[in-house]
C-alpha positions in Angstrom: -1.3 -8.4 4.6 -0.5 -8.5 0.9 2.0 -5.9 -0.2 2.1 -5.2 -3.9 5.4 -4.5 -5.6 4.9 -1.7 -8.2 6.3 -2.2 -11.6 8.7 0.5 -13.0 6.1 2.5 -14.7 3.8 2.7 -11.7 6.8 3.5 -9.5 7.7 6.4 -11.9 4.1 7.7 -11.9 3.8 7.5 -8.1 7.1 9.4 -7.8 5.8 12.0 -10.2 2.6 12.4 -8.1 4.7 12.9 -5.0 6.7 15.5 -6.8 3.6 17.3 -7.9 2.3 17.3 -4.3 5.6 18.6 -3.0 5.6 21.4 -5.6 2.1 22.5 -4.6 3.1 22.4 -0.9 6.2 24.6 -1.6 4.0 27.1 -3.4 1.5 27.2 -0.5 -1.2 25.5 -2.5 -3.4 22.8 -0.8 -2.9 19.8 -3.0 -6.2 18.3 -1.9 -8.2 21.4 -2.9 -6.2 21.6 -6.2 -7.1 18.0 -6.9 -10.8 18.9 -7.0 -10.0 21.7 -9.5 -7.7 19.8 -11.8 -8.1 16.1 -11.0 -4.4 15.7 -11.7 -3.3 14.2 -8.3 -5.9 11.6 -7.5 -7.9 11.1 -10.8 -11.0 9.1 -10.2 -10.5 6.7 -13.2 -13.5 4.7 -12.0 -11.8 4.2 -8.6 -14.3 6.2 -6.6 -16.2 4.0 -4.1 -18.1 6.7 -2.2 -18.7 10.4 -2.7 -20.9 13.0 -1.1 -20.8 16.8 -0.5 -18.2 16.3 2.2 -15.7 13.6 1.1 -14.5 11.5 -1.8 -13.3 7.9 -1.0 -11.4 6.1 -3.7 -9.1 3.2 -4.2 -5.4 4.1 -4.5 -4.3 3.9 -8.1 -0.9 2.6 -7.0 -1.8 0.5 -4.0 0.9 -0.9 -1.7 -1.7 -3.1 0.1 -5.0 -4.7 -1.0 -7.9 -2.2 -0.6 -5.7 0.9 0.1 -8.1 3.8 0.1 -7.7 7.5 -0.1 -10.2 9.7 1.7 -10.2 13.4 0.7 -12.2 16.1 2.3 -14.0 18.5 0.0 -13.6 21.3 2.5 -10.2 22.8 3.2 -8.6 22.2 6.6 -5.0 23.1 7.5 -4.8 20.1 9.8 -7.0 17.0 10.4 -7.5 18.2 14.0 -9.6 21.1 12.5 -12.2 18.7 11.0 -15.5 18.5 12.9 -16.0 15.2 14.6 -19.4 14.6 13.0 
């Protein structure tokens, strides 16, 4: 597996994104739901490879491995175990 080393700017931006996510979590805000409102955590930037009424799948903007993909549910779930199997 190819592991990409991020340059300093990408490392900074990824750290910033982690901090934004942590701040939302500390405020009790679901960062996934917030992303669909503001688009500030996982902006599509042409990276969306699939989207329907249930999910958005997109390539990671700062991938650590080739093809790293983010899959985000468009419905809120507290835990992945709450998601329906189908």
